[in-house]
N, C-alpha and C positions, 0 to 999 in steps of 0.2 A: 425429324428431318432438319439438316443443316440449313440455316438462314444464310442467303447470300446477298450482299449489297447490290443493287442494281448497276448496270454497267456504267451509265453516265456518271453518277456520283462517285464510283470507284476511280473512273478515269480522272475525275477531278482531284481525288485525294492523290492518286499516283503523280499527277503533274507536279506536285511540290517535292518529289523525291529526286535525289541525285541517281546517277547511273549504278552505283553499287548497291544502293537501297533498291532500286527497280529490279536489279538482277536476283537479289534475295526474294523479292516478292513473287518472281516467276517460279519459285521452288516450292511455294505453299501448296497449291494444287493446280488442276488443269484449268479451272476458271481463272484464277488469279494469273496464271500463265499466260492465257490468252488475252487478257485485258492489258497486262504489263508489256505484251509484244506490240501493242498498238503503234502504228506508224507515226502518229501525231506526237506521241510522248518522246520517241527517239528523235524524231525530226527537230523537236524543239530543244532537246539536250544538244544536238549537233549545232544548231544555230546559235545557240547561247554560248558555246565554247569556242567555235571556229568562225571566222569572218570569211565567207564565201557565198557564192550563189546558191539559193535554195533549190535551184534546178539541176540536178546532177543526173545527166543522161547516162543510161547503162548501170545505174545504181541497183544493186540487188534489193537491200533493206536499208532503212536508217540505222537500224540496230547494228547490222553488218557493218556498215560504215563506221559507226562509233567505236566498236570493238577493234577493227582493223586499224583505225587511225590511232586509238589509244596505245595499242600495241606497237605500232611504228614509232611513236613519240618515245616511249619508254626504251625501245631498242636503240634509237638514235642518241638519247641522253647517256647511255652506257657505252656508246661507240669508241673504239680506239682507231688510231690511223691505219692499222693493219686490217680493220674490219671493212675498208672500203674498197671498192673496185675502180681502178683507174684506166681511163681511156684517153687517148691523146690524138690530136690532129695537127700536124705542123706542116709548114711549107709557106710559100710566098702568096699567102692570103691577103696581104696588105694590112693595113691598120684597121682593126674592127671598130666601128663607131657605136651607136646605141644597139642594145640587145633587148629582145622581149619575146615572152612566150606565144606561141602561135596556138597551141593546145596543151592540154594536160598539165596547166599550172594550179589547177584546183582540186586537191584532194582525191585522186583516183581511188577506186574501190577494189577491184578485182586483182590489181597488180599486173594485168594484161595491158593496160593502156599505154600508149607511147607518148612521150613529151617531144614536142616540136618547138624549136627555138630559132628565132629569126634574128639575123645580124645584116648589117651593111658594111661595106668595106671600102677602103680608099682605093681600091680597084674598080669602083663605080658598078658594084654588083650587089644584089640582095641574095642571101644565102638562107636556106632552111637546113637546120640540122636535126637529125634524129638522135636524141640525147643519149638513150640507152645504148645505141650502137656506136655513137661517137662518129657518124658519118654524114656528109652532106648529101641530102636527098633531092634537093631542087636548087637550080640557081638561075637568076634572071639573066637576060642578055646585058652585056655591058652597056651602061647608060652614058648619055652625052656629058652628064655632070655628076660631081660627087654627092651622094645622099647624105644629108645631115640630120634628118628628122625621121623618126620611126615610131609608129604605134601599131597595135594589132587589136584585133576582136576575136579573141580564142573561141567564142561561142559560134562564129560564123567562119573561123578559119580564114580571116582576111587580114592582110598587112597594108599599111598605108606608108608611103615614103614622100619626103619633100627634099629635093636637091638645092644645091647653092643658086641655082638659076630660077628657083620658086616654082618648079613643076611639081605638081602633086599627082600621085598615082596610086591606084587601088589594084592590089594583087590578090589572086586566089591561091599563089603559090604552087600552082599545077600548070598552067599554061605558059607559053612563052611571053605572050603580050599581056600588058595589063588590062584589067577590066574597064578602067577609065582613066582618063588623063585630063589634067586641067593646069593651065599656067597662070598663077596669080600675078597681079600687077605690081606687087611690092615683095620684098625679101620677107621670108617666114622665119619666125623665131620660136614658135611653140605649137604644139599638135597634141590633140586629145580625141580618142574615138570612144564612143558611148553607145550603149544598147539599151533603148528605152522601150517603153510599152507600145509606143508608136512606130518603132522601128530603129534602125541604127543611124547615127549621125557622127560627122566629123566636124570638129572645131579647129580652126587655124588662126593664130595670132600673128600679126605681121608687124614690120617696122614703123608703121604709122600709127600705132595704137588700135587698129581695127581688129575686131573678132568677127570671122566669117562662120557660118554654119552651113553645112552642106548634107544632103541625103546621101546614103551609101546603098549601093556601090556607084550610082549614077553621077555623083558629084553635082547635083542640082542645087542651086543656090537656095537657102531658105532665108536667111537673114545676114545683115552686116550691121555691126554696132561699134561706134567709136568710143572705146573705152578711156584711152589716155592720149596724150600729146606725144608719147615715146612708145618704143616698141613693148609688145606684149611678150615677156619672157617666160612667163609661168602660166600654165592652164591645167586646172585640176578639178576633176568632178567628184562630187562626195560619193560615199559608198551607196547611198540610197538614191542617187541620180537626182536629188532634188535641188542641189547648189552647184554653181560654178564659180571656182575661184580664179581670178585673174590678177596678174601683177607684172610689173616690170622691176629691173634692178636699178634704174636711174633714181638718183636722190630726191627728185621732184616727183615722183609717182606714188600715190597712196593706194594700196591694194583694194580691190572691189570683190565683193561676192554677189554673184547674179542669181535670181531665181531662174533656174534652168528651163522652166516653161516658157519664159519670155524669150529666151534665145531659139529655142526649138520650134515653138509655135507663136510666131510674133503677132501682135495686134497692130493693125495698121493705123498709123498715125500717133503711136504711142511707144515711148522708149521702155525696154524691159526693166523690170524691177531690180534694184541693185541697192548695196550699202557700202559704204567706205569704211576702211579700217585705218585707224590714225597712226599708222607706222610706216614711214618710208624706208627705202633702201632694203626692201625685203628680198632675201637671197633664197630661201627655202620655205615650203609650207607643206604641212601633212595634215589629212583629215584622219580622225580617229575612226577605227575600222567599224566598231559597233556603236559608237556614239556619233551618227552620221551628221550631226549638226555642230560638231565641235572641231575646230582647226587651230593648230599651233603654227605660228609663224616664227621664222629666225630672221633677225634683222641686224643691221649694223649702225653703229653711232660714231661719231667723232672721227671721221676719215679713217674708218675701217678699224679703229683701235679698240672698239668696244663691241662685243656681239651680245645680243639679248634675245630672249624668247617670250612671245605673249600668246595667251589663248583666248579664244572667243567662242561663245555660244551663239547661234544663229537662231532667230524665231521668225515665223511669219503669221502675222495675226490680222483678221479682218476688222476694220474699224470704219463705220459709216459706209459699208458697201465697198470700201477700198482695201486692199492687202498691202500691209506695211511690214517691211523687213527691218529688223533691228540686230545689232550685234552687240552682245554683253561681254565685256572683257572680264574674265574670271581669275586670270593669273598672269602675271608678268615678272621678269627678273633679268638682270644683267649678269654676265660672267666676269670675274675678276679680270682686271687688265692685264695680269701676268700671264694669263691662260691663252695660249695660242687659239687663234680664231678658227673654229670647226668650219668645214665645208659641207659635211653631209650630216644628216639627222633623220630620226625615226620616232615614232611614238607608239605607246601601249595603251590599251583601254583603260588600264589602271592608273591614268593620269601621270604617266612618266615619259620622259624625253630621254632618247639614247643619241649620243653624238660623239665623233671622234676629235681629238685635239693632240696633233704631233703623234707620238708614240701610243697614246693611251685612249681608252674608251671610258666614256662616263655615262653614269645614269642619274638624272635628277628627277625631282617631282616637278610638276608644271609651276609650283610656287618657289623653286629655287633651292630646294633642299637636296645636297648631294647624298645619294643612297649607295652608290658603288663606283669604284674606279678599278679598271682592269689594265694590267701591265703585261699583255701577252705577246707584244710585239717589239722587236729590236730596231726596226725602222719604221718611218713615217706611215701612218695608216692612209692609203690612197683611195679606198672605196669603202662604202657601207652599204649593206642590203638588210632591209627590216620588213618582216612580215608579222603575222599573228603568231607564228610558232617559232621562227628563227631570227637570229641576228647573225650576219656574217661580215667579217672584216677581212680585206686584204692589204698587204704592205708592199712596199717598193722591193723587198727582198723576196718577193714570190711566195710569202707565206700567207696563209688563210687560216682564220680561227673561227670556229662555230660555236655560237652560244644559243641557249634556248630559254624562252620565257618560262617562268614557274607558273602553274595554273592558278587563276584567279588571284594573281598578284601576291602570292605567299612569298615570304623571305625565303631565300636571297633574291627574289625578284626576277634576276637574271642570272642563269647558271652558265659557268664557262665548262665547255664539253670537250673539245677536241682541237689540237693544232696540226694543221695540215700543210704539207709542201705541194706546191703546184708540180714541180719537177725536181726530183732528188739529185739529178746530176748537172743541173742548170744553175749557176749562181749569176747570171747575167741580170742586172737591174732591169725592171720593168720601166724603161725611161719614158714611154708613153703612158701607160696606165696598166693597171692589174685590178680586174673587178670581177665579182661573183654574183651569181643569181641562182635561186633555187626554187624547186617546187617539192611535192611530197615523195618524189622517187629519187632525186639526184641534186647534186650541187654542181654547178657549171663554173669553170674558171676561165678567164680570158686573159691572156698576158701577151702584151706586145712589146717586142723587142727592137730597139732602134738600130742596133748594129747589124742584124740580119734583114731589117725591113720585113719581118715577118711576124706571125701571131701563132701562139700556142692555145688551142682549144682542149682543155682538160675536163672530162666528166669524172666526178668522184661519186660513183654510184651508191645505191642503197646500203645501208649499214646493217650489222647484226647478221643473222643467219641467211637472209636473203642476199646479202651483199657479197658473201664469200663464194668463190668458184673453185 
């Protein structure tokens, strides 16, 4: 009789295999196939490869997810401009401000999910777009003031706006009226919505250096912390929801990282735990997707003539009954003076930083080693989008370029894939902005044209066999 290794130790052995080896193990016999199909194995492979929430509603199996997602990535990497489906929406939509996914931004499985995108416009309205159809499916009533800040909680399909009059509103993007409304005492400069185990929260940074925390959707006050003497321009929660980064762009502000628990569940009479980062004039910051305690800052020095990047690892240790937060600087470098100062940046889990400079896209290590330079644009890059799979650049001549990260940081690290036009018959420069955002099913381009005071929304839908119609 054939001897079989018991299921528990066999699962342990299989946990060290990659996806290809696991698929081979499935073909040995029925018993191995049953064990190799275990959801825990494929879940771990998915979470290791992609940075997204482990709670995927409507997911058939983790194995199905892995195979579908890998197929999509390979198809996208080979895509050509003619493989994409283009949908446009033009008209006097006003100039669109911030954009954010309301749903569907995290690796859909079956291909039937719809992606919903929120935008605010200079027409003082909040719009929701059905990305695949390229249509507006909901719009808010015209508001009293222009909305300047936007955040979303895709898991709850909620949108949050702040207007120039410091009025905060929570929208379910279905009803005409907002779920909750609150007027802040000072102008607001930053907004962050997060979903914790204890529920959803909204963080707002104002002009006086205060960080407010509210429950959602009621907008009930939880805490108010004065972080700086100047405005809080940046608020970013770490992927594991453990840390909150806060900073301002003022030259006398040193960024801080807060222990999130202290802001969301404050203790009476004690200030929330935080640590300062000794780099003033911070203009951007990015958490690493799967290294949740690692953050890279982009900062300016010497009257904006020099730009640098610095990377910290955060730790929280209990000493003598108290929790102590420490920031360990692990890398830092300055760009050459001759290089045009970048505006946008992103990071990869393989300790790489990507940013634009003029016409060019650069990829550096966190220690300052130049890995790659891309020269795919003929005019200045005006926007950069970075996630764990894609890098998108848009330029002032309405072109967009698609790059993809190589798996596990293999050379050439970042692969140039496809050069796309926003609109083939339109050579009008995007005098306000041209930006792109994407999820696992589509790429959305927003082009604002000053001559017509209008906006073009273009959806460049899925590539390969699925994209052709």
